[in-house]
Jmol script that loads the backbone (N, CA, C; Angstrom):
load data "model"
ATOM      1  N   MET A   1     -28.900  77.535 -76.519  1.00  0.00           N
ATOM      2  CA  MET A   1     -28.128  78.466 -77.291  1.00  0.00           C
ATOM      3  C   MET A   1     -29.097  79.391 -78.012  1.00  0.00           C
ATOM      4  N   ILE A   2     -28.840  80.674 -77.958  1.00  0.00           N
ATOM      5  CA  ILE A   2     -29.719  81.662 -78.555  1.00  0.00           C
ATOM      6  C   ILE A   2     -29.023  82.252 -79.763  1.00  0.00           C
ATOM      7  N   GLY A   3     -29.687  82.159 -80.912  1.00  0.00           N
ATOM      8  CA  GLY A   3     -29.127  82.707 -82.146  1.00  0.00           C
ATOM      9  C   GLY A   3     -29.458  84.180 -82.280  1.00  0.00           C
ATOM     10  N   ILE A   4     -28.802  84.831 -83.215  1.00  0.00           N
ATOM     11  CA  ILE A   4     -29.004  86.260 -83.400  1.00  0.00           C
ATOM     12  C   ILE A   4     -30.427  86.591 -83.833  1.00  0.00           C
ATOM     13  N   ASN A   5     -31.082  85.705 -84.547  1.00  0.00           N
ATOM     14  CA  ASN A   5     -32.441  85.958 -85.026  1.00  0.00           C
ATOM     15  C   ASN A   5     -33.491  85.774 -83.941  1.00  0.00           C
ATOM     16  N   GLN A   6     -33.089  85.331 -82.784  1.00  0.00           N
ATOM     17  CA  GLN A   6     -34.061  85.100 -81.724  1.00  0.00           C
ATOM     18  C   GLN A   6     -34.222  86.308 -80.816  1.00  0.00           C
ATOM     19  N   PHE A   7     -33.551  87.410 -81.096  1.00  0.00           N
ATOM     20  CA  PHE A   7     -33.716  88.628 -80.322  1.00  0.00           C
ATOM     21  C   PHE A   7     -34.683  89.552 -81.038  1.00  0.00           C
ATOM     22  N   ARG A   8     -35.589  90.149 -80.290  1.00  0.00           N
ATOM     23  CA  ARG A   8     -36.487  91.149 -80.852  1.00  0.00           C
ATOM     24  C   ARG A   8     -35.745  92.476 -80.875  1.00  0.00           C
ATOM     25  N   LEU A   9     -36.017  93.259 -81.893  1.00  0.00           N
ATOM     26  CA  LEU A   9     -35.399  94.575 -81.948  1.00  0.00           C
ATOM     27  C   LEU A   9     -35.896  95.412 -80.780  1.00  0.00           C
ATOM     28  N   GLY A  10     -34.995  96.088 -80.095  1.00  0.00           N
ATOM     29  CA  GLY A  10     -35.375  96.954 -78.988  1.00  0.00           C
ATOM     30  C   GLY A  10     -35.730  96.206 -77.729  1.00  0.00           C
ATOM     31  N   SER A  11     -35.463  94.937 -77.660  1.00  0.00           N
ATOM     32  CA  SER A  11     -35.802  94.160 -76.474  1.00  0.00           C
ATOM     33  C   SER A  11     -34.591  93.355 -76.041  1.00  0.00           C
ATOM     34  N   ALA A  12     -34.360  93.317 -74.752  1.00  0.00           N
ATOM     35  CA  ALA A  12     -33.232  92.555 -74.234  1.00  0.00           C
ATOM     36  C   ALA A  12     -33.614  91.103 -73.996  1.00  0.00           C
ATOM     37  N   LYS A  13     -34.922  90.789 -74.109  1.00  0.00           N
ATOM     38  CA  LYS A  13     -35.371  89.428 -73.842  1.00  0.00           C
ATOM     39  C   LYS A  13     -35.268  88.585 -75.099  1.00  0.00           C
ATOM     40  N   PRO A  14     -34.626  87.431 -75.022  1.00  0.00           N
ATOM     41  CA  PRO A  14     -34.579  86.554 -76.190  1.00  0.00           C
ATOM     42  C   PRO A  14     -35.911  85.840 -76.369  1.00  0.00           C
ATOM     43  N   ARG A  15     -36.252  85.561 -77.624  1.00  0.00           N
ATOM     44  CA  ARG A  15     -37.434  84.743 -77.885  1.00  0.00           C
ATOM     45  C   ARG A  15     -37.030  83.293 -77.709  1.00  0.00           C
ATOM     46  N   VAL A  16     -37.865  82.545 -77.091  1.00  0.00           N
ATOM     47  CA  VAL A  16     -37.587  81.129 -76.883  1.00  0.00           C
ATOM     48  C   VAL A  16     -38.114  80.362 -78.086  1.00  0.00           C
ATOM     49  N   ALA A  17     -37.248  79.600 -78.696  1.00  0.00           N
ATOM     50  CA  ALA A  17     -37.666  78.782 -79.830  1.00  0.00           C
ATOM     51  C   ALA A  17     -38.663  77.746 -79.332  1.00  0.00           C
ATOM     52  N   GLN A  18     -39.791  77.655 -80.017  1.00  0.00           N
ATOM     53  CA  GLN A  18     -40.823  76.720 -79.592  1.00  0.00           C
ATOM     54  C   GLN A  18     -40.650  75.390 -80.295  1.00  0.00           C
ATOM     55  N   SER A  19     -40.827  74.353 -79.550  1.00  0.00           N
ATOM     56  CA  SER A  19     -40.717  73.012 -80.097  1.00  0.00           C
ATOM     57  C   SER A  19     -41.947  72.693 -80.933  1.00  0.00           C
ATOM     58  N   HIS A  20     -41.758  72.000 -82.022  1.00  0.00           N
ATOM     59  CA  HIS A  20     -42.874  71.597 -82.859  1.00  0.00           C
ATOM     60  C   HIS A  20     -43.570  70.359 -82.307  1.00  0.00           C
ATOM     61  N   ARG A  21     -42.964  69.728 -81.302  1.00  0.00           N
ATOM     62  CA  ARG A  21     -43.558  68.511 -80.758  1.00  0.00           C
ATOM     63  C   ARG A  21     -44.887  68.782 -80.078  1.00  0.00           C
ATOM     64  N   TRP A  22     -45.022  69.930 -79.430  1.00  0.00           N
ATOM     65  CA  TRP A  22     -46.252  70.198 -78.697  1.00  0.00           C
ATOM     66  C   TRP A  22     -47.406  70.554 -79.624  1.00  0.00           C
ATOM     67  N   ARG A  23     -47.090  70.942 -80.842  1.00  0.00           N
ATOM     68  CA  ARG A  23     -48.142  71.294 -81.791  1.00  0.00           C
ATOM     69  C   ARG A  23     -48.785  70.026 -82.328  1.00  0.00           C
ATOM     70  N   SER A  24     -50.058  69.973 -82.246  1.00  0.00           N
ATOM     71  CA  SER A  24     -50.773  68.850 -82.834  1.00  0.00           C
ATOM     72  C   SER A  24     -51.955  69.413 -83.601  1.00  0.00           C
ATOM     73  N   PHE A  25     -52.487  68.623 -84.480  1.00  0.00           N
ATOM     74  CA  PHE A  25     -53.607  69.086 -85.264  1.00  0.00           C
ATOM     75  C   PHE A  25     -54.878  68.860 -84.464  1.00  0.00           C
ATOM     76  N   ARG A  26     -55.161  69.823 -83.612  1.00  0.00           N
ATOM     77  CA  ARG A  26     -56.372  69.768 -82.799  1.00  0.00           C
ATOM     78  C   ARG A  26     -57.481  70.513 -83.500  1.00  0.00           C
ATOM     79  N   ARG A  27     -58.680  70.131 -83.207  1.00  0.00           N
ATOM     80  CA  ARG A  27     -59.812  70.885 -83.722  1.00  0.00           C
ATOM     81  C   ARG A  27     -59.777  72.271 -83.093  1.00  0.00           C
ATOM     82  N   PRO A  28     -60.207  73.299 -83.842  1.00  0.00           N
ATOM     83  CA  PRO A  28     -60.182  74.644 -83.273  1.00  0.00           C
ATOM     84  C   PRO A  28     -61.125  74.741 -82.083  1.00  0.00           C
ATOM     85  N   ARG A  29     -60.756  75.554 -81.135  1.00  0.00           N
ATOM     86  CA  ARG A  29     -61.588  75.779 -79.959  1.00  0.00           C
ATOM     87  C   ARG A  29     -62.025  77.230 -79.939  1.00  0.00           C
ATOM     88  N   TYR A  30     -63.156  77.463 -79.355  1.00  0.00           N
ATOM     89  CA  TYR A  30     -63.576  78.833 -79.126  1.00  0.00           C
ATOM     90  C   TYR A  30     -62.923  79.300 -77.835  1.00  0.00           C
ATOM     91  N   THR A  31     -62.507  80.528 -77.793  1.00  0.00           N
ATOM     92  CA  THR A  31     -61.955  81.076 -76.564  1.00  0.00           C
ATOM     93  C   THR A  31     -62.856  82.186 -76.087  1.00  0.00           C
ATOM     94  N   GLN A  32     -62.738  82.481 -74.835  1.00  0.00           N
ATOM     95  CA  GLN A  32     -63.598  83.468 -74.227  1.00  0.00           C
ATOM     96  C   GLN A  32     -62.747  84.298 -73.278  1.00  0.00           C
ATOM     97  N   ARG A  33     -62.786  85.620 -73.406  1.00  0.00           N
ATOM     98  CA  ARG A  33     -61.993  86.483 -72.545  1.00  0.00           C
ATOM     99  C   ARG A  33     -62.736  86.688 -71.224  1.00  0.00           C
ATOM    100  N   ILE A  34     -62.014  86.521 -70.138  1.00  0.00           N
ATOM    101  CA  ILE A  34     -62.614  86.752 -68.830  1.00  0.00           C
ATOM    102  C   ILE A  34     -61.816  87.828 -68.111  1.00  0.00           C
ATOM    103  N   SER A  35     -62.103  88.057 -66.860  1.00  0.00           N
ATOM    104  CA  SER A  35     -61.478  89.151 -66.118  1.00  0.00           C
ATOM    105  C   SER A  35     -59.956  89.034 -66.092  1.00  0.00           C
ATOM    106  N   HIS A  36     -59.308  90.148 -65.977  1.00  0.00           N
ATOM    107  CA  HIS A  36     -57.851  90.268 -65.909  1.00  0.00           C
ATOM    108  C   HIS A  36     -57.166  89.797 -67.189  1.00  0.00           C
ATOM    109  N   GLY A  37     -57.894  89.794 -68.302  1.00  0.00           N
ATOM    110  CA  GLY A  37     -57.297  89.480 -69.582  1.00  0.00           C
ATOM    111  C   GLY A  37     -56.917  88.027 -69.795  1.00  0.00           C
ATOM    112  N   ARG A  38     -57.313  87.139 -68.903  1.00  0.00           N
ATOM    113  CA  ARG A  38     -56.995  85.722 -69.084  1.00  0.00           C
ATOM    114  C   ARG A  38     -57.948  85.103 -70.095  1.00  0.00           C
ATOM    115  N   LEU A  39     -57.464  84.104 -70.813  1.00  0.00           N
ATOM    116  CA  LEU A  39     -58.308  83.389 -71.768  1.00  0.00           C
ATOM    117  C   LEU A  39     -58.650  82.021 -71.207  1.00  0.00           C
ATOM    118  N   VAL A  40     -59.878  81.636 -71.394  1.00  0.00           N
ATOM    119  CA  VAL A  40     -60.336  80.328 -70.935  1.00  0.00           C
ATOM    120  C   VAL A  40     -60.841  79.565 -72.145  1.00  0.00           C
ATOM    121  N   MET A  41     -60.439  78.322 -72.263  1.00  0.00           N
ATOM    122  CA  MET A  41     -60.880  77.509 -73.385  1.00  0.00           C
ATOM    123  C   MET A  41     -62.324  77.078 -73.154  1.00  0.00           C
ATOM    124  N   ALA A  42     -63.117  77.225 -74.187  1.00  0.00           N
ATOM    125  CA  ALA A  42     -64.521  76.822 -74.119  1.00  0.00           C
ATOM    126  C   ALA A  42     -64.672  75.468 -74.797  1.00  0.00           C
ATOM    127  N   ARG A  43     -65.898  75.116 -75.109  1.00  0.00           N
ATOM    128  CA  ARG A  43     -66.151  73.827 -75.756  1.00  0.00           C
ATOM    129  C   ARG A  43     -65.517  73.769 -77.130  1.00  0.00           C
ATOM    130  N   GLU A  44     -65.128  72.591 -77.539  1.00  0.00           N
ATOM    131  CA  GLU A  44     -64.554  72.405 -78.864  1.00  0.00           C
ATOM    132  C   GLU A  44     -65.635  72.542 -79.923  1.00  0.00           C
ATOM    133  N   VAL A  45     -65.228  72.983 -81.105  1.00  0.00           N
ATOM    134  CA  VAL A  45     -66.153  73.127 -82.226  1.00  0.00           C
ATOM    135  C   VAL A  45     -66.795  71.781 -82.537  1.00  0.00           C
ATOM    136  N   PHE A  46     -66.016  70.708 -82.444  1.00  0.00           N
ATOM    137  CA  PHE A  46     -66.552  69.372 -82.703  1.00  0.00           C
ATOM    138  C   PHE A  46     -67.748  69.076 -81.804  1.00  0.00           C
ATOM    139  N   GLU A  47     -67.651  69.440 -80.528  1.00  0.00           N
ATOM    140  CA  GLU A  47     -68.759  69.203 -79.592  1.00  0.00           C
ATOM    141  C   GLU A  47     -69.988  70.009 -79.994  1.00  0.00           C
ATOM    142  N   ILE A  48     -69.764  71.244 -80.428  1.00  0.00           N
ATOM    143  CA  ILE A  48     -70.878  72.094 -80.839  1.00  0.00           C
ATOM    144  C   ILE A  48     -71.521  71.519 -82.099  1.00  0.00           C
ATOM    145  N   GLU A  49     -70.704  71.059 -83.043  1.00  0.00           N
ATOM    146  CA  GLU A  49     -71.238  70.434 -84.264  1.00  0.00           C
ATOM    147  C   GLU A  49     -72.113  69.236 -83.914  1.00  0.00           C
ATOM    148  N   GLN A  50     -71.639  68.400 -83.007  1.00  0.00           N
ATOM    149  CA  GLN A  50     -72.406  67.214 -82.628  1.00  0.00           C
ATOM    150  C   GLN A  50     -73.738  67.600 -81.995  1.00  0.00           C
ATOM    151  N   GLU A  51     -73.718  68.632 -81.171  1.00  0.00           N
ATOM    152  CA  GLU A  51     -74.957  69.084 -80.535  1.00  0.00           C
ATOM    153  C   GLU A  51     -75.927  69.639 -81.579  1.00  0.00           C
ATOM    154  N   ILE A  52     -75.414  70.372 -82.558  1.00  0.00           N
ATOM    155  CA  ILE A  52     -76.265  70.935 -83.617  1.00  0.00           C
ATOM    156  C   ILE A  52     -76.921  69.817 -84.412  1.00  0.00           C
ATOM    157  N   ARG A  53     -76.189  68.735 -84.648  1.00  0.00           N
ATOM    158  CA  ARG A  53     -76.739  67.617 -85.432  1.00  0.00           C
ATOM    159  C   ARG A  53     -77.935  66.953 -84.731  1.00  0.00           C
ATOM    160  N   THR A  54     -78.046  67.115 -83.421  1.00  0.00           N
ATOM    161  CA  THR A  54     -79.165  66.519 -82.693  1.00  0.00           C
ATOM    162  C   THR A  54     -80.407  67.407 -82.701  1.00  0.00           C
ATOM    163  N   LEU A  55     -80.273  68.650 -83.163  1.00  0.00           N
ATOM    164  CA  LEU A  55     -81.409  69.566 -83.176  1.00  0.00           C
ATOM    165  C   LEU A  55     -82.421  69.166 -84.246  1.00  0.00           C
ATOM    166  N   PRO A  56     -83.690  69.492 -84.025  1.00  0.00           N
ATOM    167  CA  PRO A  56     -84.685  69.279 -85.073  1.00  0.00           C
ATOM    168  C   PRO A  56     -84.383  70.210 -86.269  1.00  0.00           C
ATOM    169  N   ASP A  57     -84.819  69.820 -87.461  1.00  0.00           N
ATOM    170  CA  ASP A  57     -84.532  70.593 -88.665  1.00  0.00           C
ATOM    171  C   ASP A  57     -84.932  72.065 -88.570  1.00  0.00           C
ATOM    172  N   PRO A  58     -86.105  72.396 -88.017  1.00  0.00           N
ATOM    173  CA  PRO A  58     -86.455  73.825 -87.931  1.00  0.00           C
ATOM    174  C   PRO A  58     -85.458  74.625 -87.074  1.00  0.00           C
ATOM    175  N   GLU A  59     -84.946  74.001 -86.019  1.00  0.00           N
ATOM    176  CA  GLU A  59     -83.965  74.689 -85.173  1.00  0.00           C
ATOM    177  C   GLU A  59     -82.627  74.837 -85.888  1.00  0.00           C
ATOM    178  N   LYS A  60     -82.243  73.816 -86.657  1.00  0.00           N
ATOM    179  CA  LYS A  60     -81.013  73.915 -87.456  1.00  0.00           C
ATOM    180  C   LYS A  60     -81.139  75.057 -88.457  1.00  0.00           C
ATOM    181  N   GLU A  61     -82.304  75.140 -89.100  1.00  0.00           N
ATOM    182  CA  GLU A  61     -82.520  76.200 -90.090  1.00  0.00           C
ATOM    183  C   GLU A  61     -82.454  77.575 -89.430  1.00  0.00           C
ATOM    184  N   ARG A  62     -83.060  77.725 -88.268  1.00  0.00           N
ATOM    185  CA  ARG A  62     -83.041  79.003 -87.562  1.00  0.00           C
ATOM    186  C   ARG A  62     -81.612  79.390 -87.193  1.00  0.00           C
ATOM    187  N   LEU A  63     -80.838  78.417 -86.712  1.00  0.00           N
ATOM    188  CA  LEU A  63     -79.445  78.665 -86.353  1.00  0.00           C
ATOM    189  C   LEU A  63     -78.619  79.041 -87.585  1.00  0.00           C
ATOM    190  N   LEU A  64     -78.835  78.315 -88.676  1.00  0.00           N
ATOM    191  CA  LEU A  64     -78.108  78.600 -89.908  1.00  0.00           C
ATOM    192  C   LEU A  64     -78.410  80.009 -90.417  1.00  0.00           C
ATOM    193  N   ARG A  65     -79.687  80.376 -90.399  1.00  0.00           N
ATOM    194  CA  ARG A  65     -80.052  81.731 -90.842  1.00  0.00           C
ATOM    195  C   ARG A  65     -79.397  82.796 -89.966  1.00  0.00           C
ATOM    196  N   ALA A  66     -79.386  82.577 -88.656  1.00  0.00           N
ATOM    197  CA  ALA A  66     -78.779  83.554 -87.743  1.00  0.00           C
ATOM    198  C   ALA A  66     -77.280  83.685 -88.017  1.00  0.00           C
ATOM    199  N   LEU A  67     -76.598  82.564 -88.237  1.00  0.00           N
ATOM    200  CA  LEU A  67     -75.158  82.609 -88.518  1.00  0.00           C
ATOM    201  C   LEU A  67     -74.871  83.279 -89.857  1.00  0.00           C
ATOM    202  N   LEU A  68     -75.673  82.967 -90.869  1.00  0.00           N
ATOM    203  CA  LEU A  68     -75.473  83.590 -92.179  1.00  0.00           C
ATOM    204  C   LEU A  68     -75.715  85.094 -92.119  1.00  0.00           C
ATOM    205  N   GLU A  69     -76.746  85.516 -91.382  1.00  0.00           N
ATOM    206  CA  GLU A  69     -77.003  86.949 -91.235  1.00  0.00           C
ATOM    207  C   GLU A  69     -75.832  87.634 -90.543  1.00  0.00           C
ATOM    208  N   GLU A  70     -75.266  86.971 -89.555  1.00  0.00           N
ATOM    209  CA  GLU A  70     -74.125  87.543 -88.845  1.00  0.00           C
ATOM    210  C   GLU A  70     -72.917  87.663 -89.769  1.00  0.00           C
ATOM    211  N   LEU A  71     -72.688  86.653 -90.590  1.00  0.00           N
ATOM    212  CA  LEU A  71     -71.551  86.688 -91.510  1.00  0.00           C
ATOM    213  C   LEU A  71     -71.757  87.694 -92.641  1.00  0.00           C
ATOM    214  N   ASP A  72     -72.986  87.801 -93.135  1.00  0.00           N
ATOM    215  CA  ASP A  72     -73.270  88.707 -94.243  1.00  0.00           C
ATOM    216  C   ASP A  72     -73.282  90.164 -93.821  1.00  0.00           C
ATOM    217  N   GLY A  73     -73.552  90.431 -92.568  1.00  0.00           N
ATOM    218  CA  GLY A  73     -73.653  91.810 -92.119  1.00  0.00           C
ATOM    219  C   GLY A  73     -75.037  92.360 -92.407  1.00  0.00           C
ATOM    220  N   PRO A  74     -75.217  93.640 -92.146  1.00  0.00           N
ATOM    221  CA  PRO A  74     -76.540  94.234 -92.356  1.00  0.00           C
ATOM    222  C   PRO A  74     -76.887  94.274 -93.844  1.00  0.00           C
ATOM    223  N   PRO A  75     -78.177  94.177 -94.160  1.00  0.00           N
ATOM    224  CA  PRO A  75     -78.580  94.205 -95.567  1.00  0.00           C
ATOM    225  C   PRO A  75     -78.259  95.563 -96.187  1.00  0.00           C
ATOM    226  N   ASP A  76     -77.901  95.541 -97.461  1.00  0.00           N
ATOM    227  CA  ASP A  76     -77.610  96.756 -98.199  1.00  0.00           C
ATOM    228  C   ASP A  76     -78.941  97.340 -98.662  1.00  0.00           C
ATOM    229  N   THR A  77     -79.339  98.457 -98.083  1.00  0.00           N
ATOM    230  CA  THR A  77     -80.649  99.030 -98.398  1.00  0.00           C
ATOM    231  C   THR A  77     -80.741  99.431 -99.861  1.00  0.00           C
ATOM    232  N   GLY A  78     -79.644  99.807-100.482  1.00  0.00           N
ATOM    233  CA  GLY A  78     -79.665 100.164-101.894  1.00  0.00           C
ATOM    234  C   GLY A  78     -80.054  98.989-102.765  1.00  0.00           C
ATOM    235  N   VAL A  79     -79.537  97.823-102.445  1.00  0.00           N
ATOM    236  CA  VAL A  79     -79.850  96.621-103.220  1.00  0.00           C
ATOM    237  C   VAL A  79     -81.305  96.224-103.006  1.00  0.00           C
ATOM    238  N   VAL A  80     -81.753  96.282-101.761  1.00  0.00           N
ATOM    239  CA  VAL A  80     -83.142  95.927-101.458  1.00  0.00           C
ATOM    240  C   VAL A  80     -84.086  96.856-102.209  1.00  0.00           C
ATOM    241  N   GLU A  81     -83.819  98.146-102.181  1.00  0.00           N
ATOM    242  CA  GLU A  81     -84.674  99.107-102.881  1.00  0.00           C
ATOM    243  C   GLU A  81     -84.647  98.878-104.391  1.00  0.00           C
ATOM    244  N   ALA A  82     -83.478  98.572-104.945  1.00  0.00           N
ATOM    245  CA  ALA A  82     -83.376  98.323-106.382  1.00  0.00           C
ATOM    246  C   ALA A  82     -84.207  97.114-106.789  1.00  0.00           C
ATOM    247  N   TRP A  83     -84.167  96.046-105.974  1.00  0.00           N
ATOM    248  CA  TRP A  83     -84.969  94.865-106.296  1.00  0.00           C
ATOM    249  C   TRP A  83     -86.459  95.165-106.179  1.00  0.00           C
ATOM    250  N   LEU A  84     -86.851  95.935-105.180  1.00  0.00           N
ATOM    251  CA  LEU A  84     -88.268  96.301-105.042  1.00  0.00           C
ATOM    252  C   LEU A  84     -88.728  97.117-106.245  1.00  0.00           C
ATOM    253  N   ASP A  85     -87.904  98.056-106.707  1.00  0.00           N
ATOM    254  CA  ASP A  85     -88.237  98.840-107.905  1.00  0.00           C
ATOM    255  C   ASP A  85     -88.390  97.941-109.127  1.00  0.00           C
ATOM    256  N   GLU A  86     -87.468  96.970-109.264  1.00  0.00           N
ATOM    257  CA  GLU A  86     -87.522  96.050-110.406  1.00  0.00           C
ATOM    258  C   GLU A  86     -88.787  95.193-110.363  1.00  0.00           C
ATOM    259  N   ILE A  87     -89.128  94.715-109.190  1.00  0.00           N
ATOM    260  CA  ILE A  87     -90.338  93.889-109.030  1.00  0.00           C
ATOM    261  C   ILE A  87     -91.574  94.695-109.392  1.00  0.00           C
ATOM    262  N   GLN A  88     -91.638  95.940-108.911  1.00  0.00           N
ATOM    263  CA  GLN A  88     -92.799  96.790-109.222  1.00  0.00           C
ATOM    264  C   GLN A  88     -92.871  97.103-110.720  1.00  0.00           C
ATOM    265  N   ARG A  89     -91.723  97.359-111.359  1.00  0.00           N
ATOM    266  CA  ARG A  89     -91.692  97.635-112.794  1.00  0.00           C
ATOM    267  C   ARG A  89     -92.214  96.435-113.584  1.00  0.00           C
ATOM    268  N   ARG A  90     -91.732  95.237-113.223  1.00  0.00           N
ATOM    269  CA  ARG A  90     -92.173  94.028-113.933  1.00  0.00           C
ATOM    270  C   ARG A  90     -93.665  93.760-113.711  1.00  0.00           C
ATOM    271  N   SER A  91     -94.122  94.016-112.506  1.00  0.00           N
ATOM    272  CA  SER A  91     -95.537  93.809-112.204  1.00  0.00           C
ATOM    273  C   SER A  91     -96.407  94.760-113.030  1.00  0.00           C
ATOM    274  N   ARG A  92     -95.986  96.031-113.143  1.00  0.00           N
ATOM    275  CA  ARG A  92     -96.736  96.997-113.964  1.00  0.00           C
ATOM    276  C   ARG A  92     -96.768  96.559-115.427  1.00  0.00           C
ATOM    277  N   GLU A  93     -95.635  96.061-115.944  1.00  0.00           N
ATOM    278  CA  GLU A  93     -95.579  95.598-117.334  1.00  0.00           C
ATOM    279  C   GLU A  93     -96.530  94.426-117.560  1.00  0.00           C
ATOM    280  N   LEU A  94     -96.574  93.494-116.606  1.00  0.00           N
ATOM    281  CA  LEU A  94     -97.498  92.353-116.727  1.00  0.00           C
ATOM    282  C   LEU A  94     -98.943  92.823-116.676  1.00  0.00           C
ATOM    283  N   ASP A  95     -99.248  93.704-115.714  1.00  0.00           N
ATOM    284  CA  ASP A  95    -100.629  94.197-115.564  1.00  0.00           C
ATOM    285  C   ASP A  95    -101.086  94.969-116.796  1.00  0.00           C
ATOM    286  N   ALA A  96    -100.170  95.699-117.431  1.00  0.00           N
ATOM    287  CA  ALA A  96    -100.519  96.502-118.608  1.00  0.00           C
ATOM    288  C   ALA A  96    -100.532  95.664-119.880  1.00  0.00           C
ATOM    289  N   GLY A  97    -100.126  94.418-119.821  1.00  0.00           N
ATOM    290  CA  GLY A  97    -100.114  93.557-120.999  1.00  0.00           C
ATOM    291  C   GLY A  97     -98.955  93.866-121.937  1.00  0.00           C
ATOM    292  N   LEU A  98     -97.929  94.541-121.453  1.00  0.00           N
ATOM    293  CA  LEU A  98     -96.778  94.888-122.293  1.00  0.00           C
ATOM    294  C   LEU A  98     -95.855  93.689-122.515  1.00  0.00           C
ATOM    295  N   VAL A  99     -95.890  92.752-121.617  1.00  0.00           N
ATOM    296  CA  VAL A  99     -95.067  91.547-121.745  1.00  0.00           C
ATOM    297  C   VAL A  99     -95.950  90.334-121.517  1.00  0.00           C
ATOM    298  N   GLU A 100     -95.522  89.222-122.070  1.00  0.00           N
ATOM    299  CA  GLU A 100     -96.272  87.989-121.898  1.00  0.00           C
ATOM    300  C   GLU A 100     -95.477  87.056-120.983  1.00  0.00           C
ATOM    301  N   PRO A 101     -96.112  86.537-119.938  1.00  0.00           N
ATOM    302  CA  PRO A 101     -95.367  85.644-119.035  1.00  0.00           C
ATOM    303  C   PRO A 101     -95.009  84.339-119.737  1.00  0.00           C
ATOM    304  N   ILE A 102     -93.879  83.779-119.364  1.00  0.00           N
ATOM    305  CA  ILE A 102     -93.428  82.499-119.913  1.00  0.00           C
ATOM    306  C   ILE A 102     -93.533  81.468-118.794  1.00  0.00           C
ATOM    307  N   PRO A 103     -94.213  80.350-119.040  1.00  0.00           N
ATOM    308  CA  PRO A 103     -94.344  79.321-118.005  1.00  0.00           C
ATOM    309  C   PRO A 103     -92.960  78.798-117.572  1.00  0.00           C
ATOM    310  N   ALA A 104     -92.832  78.519-116.303  1.00  0.00           N
ATOM    311  CA  ALA A 104     -91.558  78.056-115.741  1.00  0.00           C
ATOM    312  C   ALA A 104     -91.083  76.777-116.414  1.00  0.00           C
ATOM    313  N   ASP A 105     -92.002  75.862-116.731  1.00  0.00           N
ATOM    314  CA  ASP A 105     -91.617  74.613-117.395  1.00  0.00           C
ATOM    315  C   ASP A 105     -90.885  74.879-118.709  1.00  0.00           C
ATOM    316  N   LYS A 106     -91.396  75.857-119.489  1.00  0.00           N
ATOM    317  CA  LYS A 106     -90.763  76.197-120.764  1.00  0.00           C
ATOM    318  C   LYS A 106     -89.392  76.826-120.525  1.00  0.00           C
ATOM    319  N   VAL A 107     -89.289  77.707-119.543  1.00  0.00           N
ATOM    320  CA  VAL A 107     -88.006  78.365-119.237  1.00  0.00           C
ATOM    321  C   VAL A 107     -86.956  77.316-118.878  1.00  0.00           C
ATOM    322  N   PHE A 108     -87.307  76.393-117.992  1.00  0.00           N
ATOM    323  CA  PHE A 108     -86.346  75.376-117.567  1.00  0.00           C
ATOM    324  C   PHE A 108     -86.003  74.404-118.693  1.00  0.00           C
ATOM    325  N   ALA A 109     -86.983  74.069-119.519  1.00  0.00           N
ATOM    326  CA  ALA A 109     -86.709  73.186-120.663  1.00  0.00           C
ATOM    327  C   ALA A 109     -85.743  73.858-121.638  1.00  0.00           C
ATOM    328  N   ASP A 110     -85.955  75.156-121.899  1.00  0.00           N
ATOM    329  CA  ASP A 110     -85.047  75.893-122.782  1.00  0.00           C
ATOM    330  C   ASP A 110     -83.635  75.945-122.189  1.00  0.00           C
ATOM    331  N   LEU A 111     -83.536  76.167-120.889  1.00  0.00           N
ATOM    332  CA  LEU A 111     -82.207  76.200-120.239  1.00  0.00           C
ATOM    333  C   LEU A 111     -81.515  74.845-120.327  1.00  0.00           C
ATOM    334  N   ARG A 112     -82.263  73.770-120.087  1.00  0.00           N
ATOM    335  CA  ARG A 112     -81.676  72.441-120.181  1.00  0.00           C
ATOM    336  C   ARG A 112     -81.153  72.175-121.602  1.00  0.00           C
ATOM    337  N   ALA A 113     -81.935  72.570-122.584  1.00  0.00           N
ATOM    338  CA  ALA A 113     -81.535  72.369-123.977  1.00  0.00           C
ATOM    339  C   ALA A 113     -80.273  73.154-124.294  1.00  0.00           C
ATOM    340  N   LYS A 114     -80.173  74.389-123.822  1.00  0.00           N
ATOM    341  CA  LYS A 114     -78.968  75.203-124.065  1.00  0.00           C
ATOM    342  C   LYS A 114     -77.755  74.606-123.369  1.00  0.00           C
ATOM    343  N   LEU A 115     -77.951  74.133-122.147  1.00  0.00           N
ATOM    344  CA  LEU A 115     -76.831  73.551-121.388  1.00  0.00           C
ATOM    345  C   LEU A 115     -76.336  72.254-122.021  1.00  0.00           C
ATOM    346  N   LEU A 116     -77.242  71.490-122.594  1.00  0.00           N
ATOM    347  CA  LEU A 116     -76.871  70.225-123.228  1.00  0.00           C
ATOM    348  C   LEU A 116     -76.406  70.418-124.660  1.00  0.00           C
ATOM    349  N   GLY A 117     -76.478  71.661-125.158  1.00  0.00           N
ATOM    350  CA  GLY A 117     -75.988  71.963-126.495  1.00  0.00           C
ATOM    351  C   GLY A 117     -76.895  71.518-127.629  1.00  0.00           C
ATOM    352  N   ARG A 118     -78.153  71.418-127.379  1.00  0.00           N
ATOM    353  CA  ARG A 118     -79.103  70.976-128.416  1.00  0.00           C
ATOM    354  C   ARG A 118     -79.570  72.125-129.255  1.00  0.00           C
TER     355      ARG A 118
END
end "model"
wireframe off; spacefill off
backbone 0.3
color backbone group
């Protein structure tokens, strides 16, 4: 039986109600488009995760960096230039004796004290 809500506007074809029984919580799969617009299922993400876990740490790090670069997109040249300017400014101030460096141990101790409310 086809209800009124199962018709698409402007289409004589009814939409077939899909059963929820066939839906299962499967791990996501990667798909790959091949000729004639057909989709072919590739390896499951779970399989790829397992393979990555067997890689040596340097290879995992290289893969992680490549994926993060892909997700982040190209670097923002404005930000890179701003940081380079800031680094050069701070270096000039240190070289000229305008500022006094603070040892990292003191900086971290002060931060710990502030965080602990002392």
